[in-house]
C-alpha positions as YAML, in Angstrom:
chain: A
units: angstrom
residues:
- id: 1
  name: MET
  ca: [-9.09, 4.24, -7.88]
- id: 2
  name: GLY
  ca: [-12.83, 3.98, -8.52]
- id: 3
  name: PRO
  ca: [-13.02, 0.35, -9.65]
- id: 4
  name: ILE
  ca: [-10.88, -0.77, -6.70]
- id: 5
  name: ARG
  ca: [-12.78, 1.08, -4.01]
- id: 6
  name: GLU
  ca: [-16.18, 0.12, -5.45]
- id: 7
  name: SER
  ca: [-15.34, -3.57, -5.37]
- id: 8
  name: GLU
  ca: [-15.96, -5.22, -2.01]
- id: 9
  name: GLU
  ca: [-12.71, -7.17, -2.23]
- id: 10
  name: GLY
  ca: [-10.77, -4.13, -3.45]
- id: 11
  name: LEU
  ca: [-11.99, -2.10, -0.50]
- id: 12
  name: LYS
  ca: [-11.00, -4.90, 1.90]
- id: 13
  name: VAL
  ca: [-7.50, -5.00, 0.42]
- id: 14
  name: MET
  ca: [-7.12, -1.21, 0.63]
- id: 15
  name: ASN
  ca: [-8.14, -1.29, 4.29]
- id: 16
  name: GLU
  ca: [-5.90, -4.20, 5.17]
- id: 17
  name: VAL
  ca: [-2.87, -2.71, 3.43]
- id: 18
  name: MET
  ca: [-3.44, 0.66, 5.09]
- id: 19
  name: TYR
  ca: [-3.76, -0.85, 8.58]
- id: 20
  name: THR
  ca: [-0.73, -3.12, 8.04]
- id: 21
  name: ILE
  ca: [1.46, -0.22, 6.92]
- id: 22
  name: SER
  ca: [0.27, 1.85, 9.90]
- id: 23
  name: ALA
  ca: [1.09, -0.98, 12.31]
- id: 24
  name: ILE
  ca: [4.58, -1.31, 10.84]
- id: 25
  name: MET
  ca: [5.22, 2.42, 11.02]
- id: 26
  name: ARG
  ca: [3.98, 2.61, 14.61]
- id: 27
  name: ASN
  ca: [6.35, -0.20, 15.55]
- id: 28
  name: LEU
  ca: [9.15, 1.88, 14.01]
- id: 29
  name: ASN
  ca: [8.03, 4.82, 16.18]
- id: 30
  name: ALA
  ca: [7.23, 6.87, 13.10]
- id: 31
  name: PRO
  ca: [5.45, 10.14, 13.87]
- id: 32
  name: ILE
  ca: [2.05, 9.29, 12.41]
- id: 33
  name: LYS
  ca: [-1.17, 10.63, 13.82]
- id: 34
  name: ALA
  ca: [-3.77, 8.54, 15.55]
- id: 35
  name: GLN
  ca: [-6.51, 7.34, 13.21]
- id: 36
  name: ILE
  ca: [-4.34, 8.02, 10.11]
- id: 37
  name: GLU
  ca: [-5.96, 5.01, 8.46]
- id: 38
  name: THR
  ca: [-9.44, 6.49, 8.67]
- id: 39
  name: SER
  ca: [-8.23, 9.85, 7.41]
- id: 40
  name: LEU
  ca: [-6.42, 8.33, 4.41]
- id: 41
  name: LEU
  ca: [-9.28, 6.03, 3.52]
- id: 42
  name: ASP
  ca: [-11.67, 8.99, 3.64]
- id: 43
  name: LYS
  ca: [-9.39, 10.84, 1.22]
- id: 44
  name: MET
  ca: [-9.32, 7.82, -1.09]
- id: 45
  name: HIS
  ca: [-13.12, 7.84, -1.18]
- id: 46
  name: GLN
  ca: [-13.06, 11.49, -2.23]
- id: 47
  name: MET
  ca: [-10.69, 10.89, -5.14]
- id: 48
  name: ASP
  ca: [-11.96, 10.98, -8.68]
- id: 49
  name: TYR
  ca: [-13.14, 7.62, -10.02]
- id: 50
  name: ASN
  ca: [-10.45, 7.67, -12.75]
- id: 51
  name: MET
  ca: [-7.58, 8.71, -10.46]
- id: 52
  name: LYS
  ca: [-4.44, 6.60, -10.85]
- id: 53
  name: SER
  ca: [-1.55, 6.24, -8.46]
- id: 54
  name: SER
  ca: [1.86, 7.50, -9.52]
- id: 55
  name: MET
  ca: [3.05, 3.88, -9.47]
- id: 56
  name: GLN
  ca: [0.30, 2.85, -11.89]
- id: 57
  name: ARG
  ca: [1.20, 5.72, -14.21]
- id: 58
  name: ASP
  ca: [4.87, 4.68, -14.06]
- id: 59
  name: MET
  ca: [3.93, 1.10, -14.92]
- id: 60
  name: GLU
  ca: [1.82, 2.26, -17.86]
- id: 61
  name: LYS
  ca: [4.86, 4.16, -19.17]
- id: 62
  name: GLY
  ca: [7.14, 1.15, -18.67]
- id: 63
  name: GLN
  ca: [9.15, 2.98, -16.01]
- id: 64
  name: PRO
  ca: [10.64, 1.44, -12.86]
- id: 65
  name: VAL
  ca: [8.58, 1.33, -9.67]
- id: 66
  name: GLU
  ca: [9.48, 1.55, -5.98]
- id: 67
  name: ALA
  ca: [9.06, -2.16, -5.25]
- id: 68
  name: GLU
  ca: [12.16, -2.51, -3.08]
- id: 69
  name: HIS
  ca: [12.39, 1.04, -1.80]
- id: 70
  name: PHE
  ca: [8.86, 1.07, -0.43]
- id: 71
  name: TYR
  ca: [7.39, -2.42, -0.15]
- id: 72
  name: GLY
  ca: [10.71, -4.18, 0.39]
- id: 73
  name: TYR
  ca: [11.51, -1.81, 3.24]
- id: 74
  name: LEU
  ca: [8.08, -2.30, 4.79]
- id: 75
  name: LEU
  ca: [8.40, -6.08, 4.61]
- id: 76
  name: GLU
  ca: [11.83, -6.02, 6.26]
- id: 77
  name: ALA
  ca: [10.46, -3.81, 9.03]
- id: 78
  name: ALA
  ca: [7.41, -6.07, 9.44]
- id: 79
  name: GLU
  ca: [9.61, -9.13, 9.75]
- id: 80
  name: SER
  ca: [11.90, -7.48, 12.29]
- id: 81
  name: HIS
  ca: [8.85, -6.63, 14.43]
- id: 82
  name: SER
  ca: [7.07, -9.97, 13.90]
- id: 83
  name: ILE
  ca: [4.17, -8.35, 12.04]
- id: 84
  name: ASP
  ca: [2.31, -10.60, 9.64]
- id: 85
  name: ALA
  ca: [1.99, -8.81, 6.28]
- id: 86
  name: PRO
  ca: [0.71, -11.28, 3.66]
- id: 87
  name: LEU
  ca: [-0.93, -8.66, 1.46]
- id: 88
  name: LEU
  ca: [2.19, -6.51, 1.42]
- id: 89
  name: SER
  ca: [4.15, -9.61, 0.51]
- id: 90
  name: ALA
  ca: [1.76, -10.29, -2.38]
- id: 91
  name: VAL
  ca: [2.01, -6.70, -3.61]
- id: 92
  name: HIS
  ca: [5.79, -6.80, -3.36]
- id: 93
  name: GLY
  ca: [5.96, -10.13, -5.19]
- id: 94
  name: ASN
  ca: [3.81, -8.84, -8.04]
- id: 95
  name: LEU
  ca: [5.88, -5.68, -8.33]
- id: 96
  name: MET
  ca: [9.10, -7.70, -8.40]
- id: 97
  name: VAL
  ca: [7.71, -9.76, -11.30]
- id: 98
  name: TYR
  ca: [6.88, -6.50, -13.08]
- id: 99
  name: SER
  ca: [10.37, -5.12, -12.34]
- id: 100
  name: SER
  ca: [12.25, -8.10, -13.75]
...
Protein backbone atom coordinates (compact mmCIF):
# COMPACT_ATOMS: atom_id res chain seq x y z
CA MET A 1 0.00 0.00 0.00
CA GLY A 2 2.81 2.40 0.88
CA PRO A 3 4.42 2.77 -2.55
CA ILE A 4 1.03 3.34 -4.18
CA ARG A 5 -0.22 5.95 -1.75
CA GLU A 6 3.13 7.79 -1.66
CA SER A 7 3.19 8.17 -5.43
CA GLU A 8 1.24 11.17 -6.70
CA GLU A 9 -0.23 9.15 -9.56
CA GLY A 10 -0.98 6.18 -7.31
CA LEU A 11 -2.88 8.41 -4.91
CA LYS A 12 -4.86 9.92 -7.81
CA VAL A 13 -5.82 6.45 -9.02
CA MET A 14 -6.87 5.32 -5.53
CA ASN A 15 -9.07 8.40 -5.18
CA GLU A 16 -10.62 8.06 -8.61
CA VAL A 17 -11.36 4.36 -8.18
CA MET A 18 -12.88 4.96 -4.74
CA TYR A 19 -15.13 7.78 -5.98
CA THR A 20 -16.17 5.81 -9.08
CA ILE A 21 -17.12 2.75 -7.04
CA SER A 22 -19.07 4.96 -4.62
CA ALA A 23 -20.95 6.61 -7.48
CA ILE A 24 -21.87 3.22 -8.92
CA MET A 25 -23.04 1.90 -5.57
CA ARG A 26 -25.11 5.02 -4.88
CA ASN A 27 -26.79 4.60 -8.26
CA LEU A 28 -27.66 1.05 -7.20
CA ASN A 29 -29.16 2.47 -3.99
CA ALA A 30 -26.63 0.59 -1.88
CA PRO A 31 -26.72 1.53 1.80
CA ILE A 32 -23.38 3.33 1.99
CA LYS A 33 -22.74 6.22 4.31
CA ALA A 34 -22.15 9.76 3.17
CA GLN A 35 -18.46 10.60 2.80
CA ILE A 36 -17.50 6.88 2.68
CA GLU A 37 -14.71 7.80 0.27
CA THR A 38 -13.01 10.10 2.75
CA SER A 39 -13.35 7.56 5.53
CA LEU A 40 -11.86 4.73 3.44
CA LEU A 41 -9.04 6.86 2.11
CA ASP A 42 -8.19 7.93 5.66
CA LYS A 43 -8.02 4.25 6.65
CA MET A 44 -5.75 3.52 3.68
CA HIS A 45 -3.37 6.24 4.87
CA GLN A 46 -3.22 4.60 8.29
CA MET A 47 -2.30 1.17 6.90
CA ASP A 48 1.21 -0.15 7.26
CA TYR A 49 3.54 0.75 4.39
CA ASN A 50 4.02 -2.96 3.52
CA MET A 51 0.32 -3.89 3.70
CA LYS A 52 -0.93 -5.89 0.71
CA SER A 53 -4.48 -6.41 -0.45
CA SER A 54 -5.94 -9.89 -0.33
CA MET A 55 -6.08 -9.81 -4.14
CA GLN A 56 -2.36 -9.05 -4.34
CA ARG A 57 -1.60 -11.91 -1.96
CA ASP A 58 -3.76 -14.23 -4.09
CA MET A 59 -1.90 -13.16 -7.22
CA GLU A 60 1.46 -13.77 -5.56
CA LYS A 61 0.31 -17.31 -4.74
CA GLY A 62 -0.96 -17.89 -8.29
CA GLN A 63 -4.56 -18.16 -7.08
CA PRO A 64 -7.63 -16.87 -8.91
CA VAL A 65 -8.84 -13.32 -8.28
CA GLU A 66 -12.29 -11.71 -8.23
CA ALA A 67 -11.96 -9.99 -11.61
CA GLU A 68 -15.47 -10.80 -12.82
CA HIS A 69 -17.21 -11.07 -9.48
CA PHE A 70 -16.13 -7.63 -8.32
CA TYR A 71 -14.86 -5.48 -11.18
CA GLY A 72 -17.00 -7.11 -13.86
CA TYR A 73 -20.10 -6.51 -11.76
CA LEU A 74 -19.14 -2.90 -11.12
CA LEU A 75 -18.54 -2.27 -14.82
CA GLU A 76 -21.91 -3.76 -15.77
CA ALA A 77 -23.61 -1.59 -13.16
CA ALA A 78 -21.69 1.49 -14.35
CA GLU A 79 -22.74 0.86 -17.93
CA SER A 80 -26.38 0.36 -17.00
CA HIS A 81 -26.34 3.72 -15.18
CA SER A 82 -24.27 5.56 -17.82
CA ILE A 83 -21.34 6.09 -15.45
CA ASP A 84 -17.97 6.52 -17.08
CA ALA A 85 -15.47 4.18 -15.39
CA PRO A 86 -12.24 4.10 -17.43
CA LEU A 87 -9.98 3.24 -14.49
CA LEU A 88 -12.23 0.37 -13.41
CA SER A 89 -12.17 -0.84 -16.99
CA ALA A 90 -8.36 -0.73 -17.00
CA VAL A 91 -8.18 -2.61 -13.69
CA HIS A 92 -10.65 -5.20 -14.95
CA GLY A 93 -8.76 -5.62 -18.23
CA ASN A 94 -5.46 -6.17 -16.43
CA LEU A 95 -7.04 -8.69 -14.06
CA MET A 96 -8.59 -10.56 -16.98
CA VAL A 97 -5.15 -10.85 -18.60
CA TYR A 98 -3.82 -12.20 -15.30
CA SER A 99 -6.75 -14.64 -15.04
CA SER A 100 -6.29 -16.15 -18.50
